[in-house]
C-alpha positions in Angstrom: 26.2 -11.6 -1.9 25.8 -7.9 -2.6 25.4 -5.6 0.4 23.3 -2.5 0.3 24.7 0.9 1.0 23.5 3.0 3.9 22.0 5.3 1.4 20.0 2.5 -0.2 18.8 1.3 3.2 17.7 4.8 4.1 15.9 5.3 0.8 14.1 2.1 1.2 13.0 3.0 4.8 12.0 6.5 3.5 9.8 4.9 0.8 8.1 2.5 3.4 7.5 5.3 5.8 6.2 7.7 3.1 3.8 5.0 2.0 2.5 4.4 5.5 2.0 8.1 6.2 0.1 8.5 2.9 -2.1 5.4 3.7 -2.9 6.7 7.2 -3.6 10.2 6.0 -6.0 8.9 3.3 -7.9 7.0 5.9 -8.2 9.9 8.3 -8.3 13.0 5.9 -9.2 11.7 2.5 -7.6 10.8 -0.9 -4.7 12.9 -2.2 -4.6 15.0 0.9 -0.9 14.8 1.8 1.7 17.1 0.3 5.1 18.6 1.3 6.0 15.4 3.2 9.5 15.7 4.7 11.4 13.0 6.6 14.7 13.4 8.5 16.7 11.1 10.7 17.5 12.6 14.1 19.4 11.3 17.2 16.1 10.4 18.8 14.3 8.9 15.8 12.5 10.2 12.7 11.3 13.7 12.2 8.2 13.9 10.0 6.5 17.0 8.7 3.6 17.0 6.2 0.7 19.1 5.2 -2.8 18.1 4.1 -5.5 19.6 2.1 -9.0 19.8 3.6 -12.2 21.0 1.9 -12.7 24.7 2.3 -16.2 24.3 3.8 -14.9 22.3 6.8 -15.0 24.5 9.9 -11.6 25.4 11.4 -12.3 23.6 14.7 -13.2 20.4 12.8 -10.1 20.8 10.6 -7.9 21.0 13.7 -9.6 17.9 15.2 -9.0 15.9 11.9 -5.3 16.8 11.7 -4.8 16.2 15.5 -6.4 12.7 15.0 -4.0 12.0 12.1 -1.1 13.2 14.3 -2.1 10.8 17.1 -2.4 7.8 14.7 0.9 8.6 13.1 2.6 8.8 16.5 1.1 5.4 17.5 2.0 3.8 14.2 5.2 1.8 13.8 6.3 3.7 10.8 9.8 2.4 10.7 8.8 -1.3 10.6 
C-alpha cells in the first residue's frame, strides 16, 4: 500500500475546498465570478481570501450585500469535508 505525502493530502484538500468555494460563489454571485483565490492553513483552521467580479451597474450597497451573503454561506459550509 502506497501512502500519500502530507503535501499530496494538502493539495487534494486545497482542490476540494477551491471547488466548493467556486460552486458556492457561482450560486450566490454568478458564473466565473471568483478570482485571486488564496487558501492557507493556520493554527485555528483555514484562511480563505478571494475576490469576485460583479456587474458594474449593480449599486454598491447591493454589491456589499451579495458579497456578505457569500461570506456567510462560506462560513457555514463545511469546506474541509
